[in-house]
Structures are given as structure tokens and as C-alpha cells.
C-alpha positions in Angstrom: 0.0 -0.1 0.4 1.5 3.5 -0.6 1.9 6.1 1.8 -0.5 9.0 1.8 0.9 12.0 0.2 0.5 9.8 -2.9 -2.3 8.7 -1.8 -3.3 12.3 -2.1 -1.4 13.0 -6.0 -3.4 10.0 -7.7 -6.2 11.1 -6.2 -5.9 15.0 -8.1 -4.4 13.8 -11.3 -7.5 11.1 -11.3 -9.2 14.3 -10.5 -8.0 16.5 -13.1 -7.9 13.8 -16.0 -11.5 13.6 -15.5 -12.1 16.6 -15.9 -10.3 17.0 -19.1 -11.7 13.5 -20.2 -15.5 14.6 -19.3 -14.9 18.6 -21.1 -13.3 16.5 -24.4 -16.0 13.6 -24.6 -17.8 13.8 -28.2 -21.6 14.7 -27.1 -22.9 11.3 -28.8 -21.2 9.4 -25.5 -20.5 12.3 -23.3 -21.9 10.9 -19.5 -24.7 12.6 -17.8 -23.8 10.6 -14.4 -20.1 10.0 -13.4 -19.4 9.6 -9.9 -16.3 7.8 -8.1 -15.0 6.4 -5.1 -10.6 5.6 -5.6 -10.6 3.6 -8.5 -14.4 2.4 -9.1 -17.0 4.2 -11.5 -20.9 4.8 -11.7 -22.1 6.0 -14.8 -25.3 6.9 -17.0 -24.8 7.3 -20.2 -26.7 6.5 -24.0 -27.1 2.8 -25.1 -24.8 1.2 -27.2 -22.0 4.1 -26.4 -19.8 2.1 -24.4 -17.0 1.0 -26.4 -16.9 4.9 -27.6 -16.4 6.3 -24.4 -14.1 3.9 -22.7 -11.6 4.5 -26.2 -12.1 7.8 -25.4 -10.5 7.2 -21.4 -8.0 6.1 -22.3 -6.5 8.6 -24.6 -7.0 10.6 -22.0 -3.9 9.8 -20.0 -0.5 11.7 -21.4 1.7 8.9 -19.5 -0.6 6.1 -20.5 -0.5 4.3 -16.9 -4.5 4.6 -16.0 -6.4 2.2 -18.2 -10.4 2.0 -18.3 -12.6 -0.9 -18.3 -16.2 -1.4 -18.1 -19.3 -3.7 -17.1 -22.4 -2.8 -18.5 -25.6 -3.6 -16.7 -27.4 -6.7 -16.7 -30.9 -7.9 -16.5 -31.5 -4.7 -14.8 -29.0 -4.4 -12.7 -25.8 -2.7 -12.0 -23.1 -3.5 -9.1 -20.9 -0.1 -8.4 -19.1 -0.7 -4.4 -21.0 -3.1 -1.7 -24.3 -1.6 -3.4 -26.5 -4.0 -6.1 -28.5 -1.1 -8.3 -31.7 -2.4 -9.8 -34.0 -0.8 -12.3 -37.2 -1.9 -11.6 -40.4 -2.3 -13.9 -41.7 1.4 -14.2 -38.2 2.6 -14.3 -37.6 3.8 -11.0 -34.5 2.3 -9.3 -33.6 0.5 -5.6 -30.4 -0.7 -4.4 -30.1 -3.9 -2.4 -27.0 -5.0 -1.1 -23.8 -6.9 -3.2 -22.0 -9.6 -2.5 -19.5 -11.5 -5.2 -19.5 -15.0 -5.9 -16.3 -15.0 -3.6 -18.4 -13.4 -0.7 -18.2 -16.2 2.1 -20.0 -14.8 4.8 -16.7 -15.7 7.6 -17.1 -13.2 10.1 -15.0 -13.0 13.7 -16.0 -16.4 15.6 -17.9 -15.7 18.4 -16.2 -17.7 20.3 -12.8 -16.1 19.2 -10.7 -14.3 22.1 -11.8 -11.1 21.3 -13.9 -8.3 23.8 -17.8 -8.3 24.0 -18.4 -4.9 22.2 -15.9 -6.0 19.3 -18.2 -9.1 18.0 -21.5 -6.7 19.1 -20.2 -3.9 16.9 -20.1 -6.8 13.5 -23.7 -7.2 13.7 -23.7 -3.8 14.1 -21.9 -3.4 11.2 -24.4 -5.2 9.2 -27.6 -3.9 10.2 -26.1 0.1 9.9 -25.1 -1.1 5.9 -28.8 -3.0 5.6 -30.3 0.0 7.1 -28.2 2.7 4.6 -28.6 0.7 1.5 -31.3 -1.2 1.0 -34.5 0.8 0.7 -37.2 -1.2 0.4 -39.1 -2.9 3.5 -38.9 -6.3 2.1 -35.7 -6.6 0.6 -34.7 -5.1 3.8 -36.4 -8.0 5.6 -35.0 -10.7 3.1 -31.2 -8.8 4.4 -31.7 -8.9 7.9 -32.3 -13.2 7.5 -29.0 -12.9 5.4 -26.8 -12.0 8.3 -29.6 -13.7 11.0 -27.9 -17.2 9.2 -24.4 -15.8 8.3 -24.0 -14.4 12.2 -25.3 -18.0 13.6 -22.7 -20.1 11.4 -20.4 -18.5 12.8 -21.5 -18.7 16.2 -22.9 -15.3 17.2 -26.2 -16.1 19.1 -29.7 -14.5 18.2 -29.5 -12.5 21.6 -26.9 -10.0 19.8 -28.3 -9.5 17.1 -31.2 -8.7 19.1 -29.4 -6.2 22.0 -28.1 -4.3 18.3 -31.0 -3.6 17.1 -32.6 -2.2 20.0 -29.8 -0.2 20.6 -30.0 1.5 16.5 -33.3 1.2 17.5 -33.3 3.6 20.4 -30.6 6.4 19.2 -31.5 9.4 20.1 -31.2 7.6 23.9 -27.8 6.7 23.0 -26.8 9.5 21.9 -28.1 11.8 25.4 -26.4 8.8 27.3 -22.7 9.6 25.6 -22.9 13.7 25.6 -23.9 13.0 30.0 -20.4 10.5 29.7 -18.6 13.4 27.4 -19.4 15.9 30.3 -17.5 15.3 32.6 -13.5 15.3 30.9 -12.1 12.3 30.6 -8.4 11.2 32.1 -6.9 9.4 30.0 -7.1 5.7 28.2 -5.2 2.7 29.2 -4.4 -0.2 26.4 -4.8 -3.8 28.3 -3.7 -6.8 26.7 -7.5 -8.9 26.1 -7.8 -11.5 28.9 -11.5 -13.3 28.8 -13.2 -12.2 32.6 -10.5 -10.5 33.4 -9.9 -7.6 30.9 -13.8 -6.3 31.7 -13.4 -6.8 35.1 -10.4 -3.8 34.7 -12.7 -2.0 31.8 -15.2 -1.8 34.8 -12.8 0.0 37.4 -11.3 2.4 35.2 -14.5 3.4 33.6 -15.6 4.4 37.9 -12.2 6.7 37.4 -13.1 8.5 34.2 -10.5 6.3 32.3 -10.9 4.7 29.0 -9.9 1.4 28.4 -8.9 -0.2 24.8 -7.9 -3.6 24.0 -5.9 -5.7 22.6 -4.7 -9.1 22.1 -1.9 -10.6 23.4 -1.4 -14.1 22.1 -2.3 -14.4 18.1 -2.1 -16.8 15.5 0.4 -14.4 13.7 2.6 -14.5 16.1 2.8 -18.3 16.4 3.0 -19.3 13.4 4.5 -16.6 10.8 7.8 -16.3 10.6 8.9 -15.1 7.4 12.1 -14.7 8.4 14.9 -17.1 10.1 16.4 -15.3 13.1 20.1 -15.1 11.9 22.8 -15.7 14.8 24.7 -12.2 15.8 28.3 -13.5 15.2 27.2 -13.9 10.6 24.9 -10.6 11.1 27.0 -8.5 8.2 26.9 -4.6 7.9 27.0 -3.3 11.6 28.0 -1.8 14.4 29.6 -3.7 17.1 30.8 -2.9 21.1 32.7 -4.9 22.9 33.4 -4.0 26.1 36.9 -4.1 28.9 37.0 -5.5 32.4 38.6 -3.6 33.8 36.9 -0.7 34.0 33.3 1.2 32.0 34.6 1.5 28.4 33.8 -0.2 25.3 35.2 -0.4 21.8 32.6 0.7 19.6 33.1 -0.3 15.9 31.6 -1.3 13.0 32.0 -4.0 9.8 31.1 -5.2 6.7 31.7 -8.7 7.0 30.4 -11.0 9.2 30.3 -10.0 13.1 32.2 -13.6 14.3 34.9 -12.6 11.7 35.9 -9.5 12.7 36.0 -10.3 16.7 38.3 -13.1 15.9 40.3 -10.7 14.1 40.5 -8.5 17.1 41.0 -11.6 19.5 44.4 -12.7 18.1 45.2 -9.5 17.6 44.8 -9.2 21.5 46.1 -12.7 23.0 49.4 -11.2 21.1 49.5 -9.5 24.0 48.5 -11.3 26.7 51.7 -12.7 27.7 53.6 -9.8 27.7 55.3 -8.7 30.5 54.8 -5.3 31.1 57.3 -3.9 33.0 57.3 0.3 33.6 59.8 -0.2 31.0 57.3 -1.9 28.4 54.4 -0.2 29.9 56.8 3.6 28.3 57.0 2.1 25.1 53.5 0.6 25.1 52.2 4.0 24.5 54.0 5.2 21.8 53.2 1.9 19.8 50.6 2.3 17.0 48.5 -1.1 16.6 45.8 -2.4 14.3 43.2 -1.8 16.5 42.0 0.1 19.4 41.3 -2.4 21.1 45.3 -3.9 21.8 46.2 -0.6 22.2 44.4 -0.6 25.5 44.9 -3.7 26.1 49.0 -2.7 25.8 48.1 0.6 27.3 46.6 -0.1 30.2 47.0 -4.1 30.7 43.6 -4.5 31.0 41.7 -7.5 30.5 38.8 -7.2 27.1 35.4 -8.4 27.7 34.6 -11.1 25.0 32.3 -13.2 25.7 29.8 -10.1 26.3 30.7 -8.5 22.8 27.5 -7.6 21.0 26.5 -6.0 18.2 24.1 -2.9 17.8 22.0 -1.7 14.6 23.6 -0.3 12.4 24.4 3.8 12.7 22.1 6.5 11.6 19.5 3.7 12.8 19.4 5.2 16.2 21.1 7.9 19.0 22.2 4.6 21.1 25.3 6.2 20.9 24.7 10.1 21.8 26.1 11.5 24.3 28.3 8.3 25.7 31.3 9.4 27.0 33.3 6.0 28.2 34.3 4.5 24.6 36.9 4.3 22.8 36.5 3.9 19.0 39.0 3.2 15.7 
């Protein structure tokens, strides 16, 4: 999915394109109605001019990246989004809910570990769509029976449907209650993991103190089953920043490598081991101050006679990915 900015730009371009295309369309096929939502368009055009208008639209884009296809009215019906427009015998129009042939009527299962208000929200969405789209009472009754059957298949008891219907029919009272609740300023919101039977009690406790709650699942199928990438061992990680601490002081060596971290770590270890058996007399230490070694770690070992904590070595995030090292003063690097 593109960014919000790219979506806005695409919408502006589509508006410019359709205004230009409609203004320059031949009079014989010029649309009487043009309604667009994202990339779905509903048109009313003279009969038999569909192909002519489509050819005209496909020539309107100077970049030749946008192509239009069409679907004509069949048996007096044509879908637009989730609405099915029906032409009646007397010439009037009615609308019903449109479902594709591949639609399965699978909704959030009632036995799933989700708060009750989310499950009731599924019922409310379907009933609200029925009231908003379906125009005739007989069709509304058929749609409601379809909703009941689909929800029953997903484990919803009948009382959930009746409860939501009662809430919808009593909108005036619900609005008044909501207004009264909002009169007292909320003290904030907390997000808690959903555990059936526990989260509901916590919600009631927070509600007494005028604190809103939101619930999130703490154990999902995605967390347990989906692992698109195998975890890479730290020593095999390439192109990384790493830290090697000292056992005798608080300093740490911060380095960067494009090769595997384990390979670079062995190079540091091999270089510093050359100095392990060296006797550090005053004369040797004085000489070591002027020595320049391949690694700042080796310099630290030779000059301070300290021991490096190789087991505590660890990789960090890539340079520029964060400010992990901002303000860190107890480190040396080369």
C-alpha cells in the first residue's frame, strides 16, 4: 500500500484526468452521471456508446499508465461498491446489498478471544449497512434474515442481534447517554491485553475513575505461526555496529564492519592475544604508549594492561538507525 501522500497525489491526478476526459468527450457518449470512489466509477451514458467512451478515456492519460475497463448493466442490475442497483419495471430504481460470488459470509467468530463490544460491532456494521443501502422494506427483511443466518453460522446467538437492534432503534437515548458521559472530562486512556473474564473487570474499574480502556490481543495466530524470516545468528550478521566492553573499566570499543560480526571479533581477539603473555614492566608500558597497533582494542590492552570481555561483545543497530551512542563518553574507537 502506498503512502498517504502518494494516495493524495494519485487522487488529484485522477480528478484532473476525469475533468479533462469528460469535458472533451464526444457529445454522443458524454456521461450524464459520473460518480467515482477511488478507482470504481458509476456512469450513465447513452445506450450503445460504452466502447466509444472507453476508447476515449484510454486516450486521455498522456502517460498511458491508466487504463479503463467497463461492466455493463445486466438484467436491469449493476453493482457499485457493495451496492446493487436494480432497475424496476416502472423505470424507478431500488438498491440492495451486493455480494460477490466468492463472498463466504465469514466474520469474526463469536468463540474467539475478543471483547464482546467488538463482536457486537460486527453485528452493528451489518445491520447499519442494511439500513443505509437497502431501500425497500421487503428487501430489508430478506437482508436481515441473511445476516442472522450468516452470524449464526459464525456462532452468534440470537440475543446479540436483538441487543444491537435495540441499541440502533434507541439512538436518541444512546446519544443523550454519550453526551452525559463526555460532559465529564476523561482522565486518559490505557491499553490492556485482552484476557477473557479479566479485562472486562479491569475495564469496569477504570470506568469508575473515568479512564477509558482499549483492548488488544496478547496471543495471535500471526505471533505463533508466521515467521517469514529465519533468525540470523549475531556472529553471522553483516554490515553492523558492534560493542566490545572491557572487564577492568567502564569503557567499551564501538566499531563498524561490513563483514560478518564473528569474523571481525576473531580478528580483534587474535591481535590482542599477541600481547597476553607480555610482561608489563614500567619500561614496556612506557614504550607501549608510543606504539600504534592495528586496533584501538590492542592499544587499550597494551597501554592499560586490561582484559577485554570477549563474551560480552554484542552487535548493535546500523549506523544512523538510532541515537544509541549519543552522549556516550566512556568508549574509545578507531
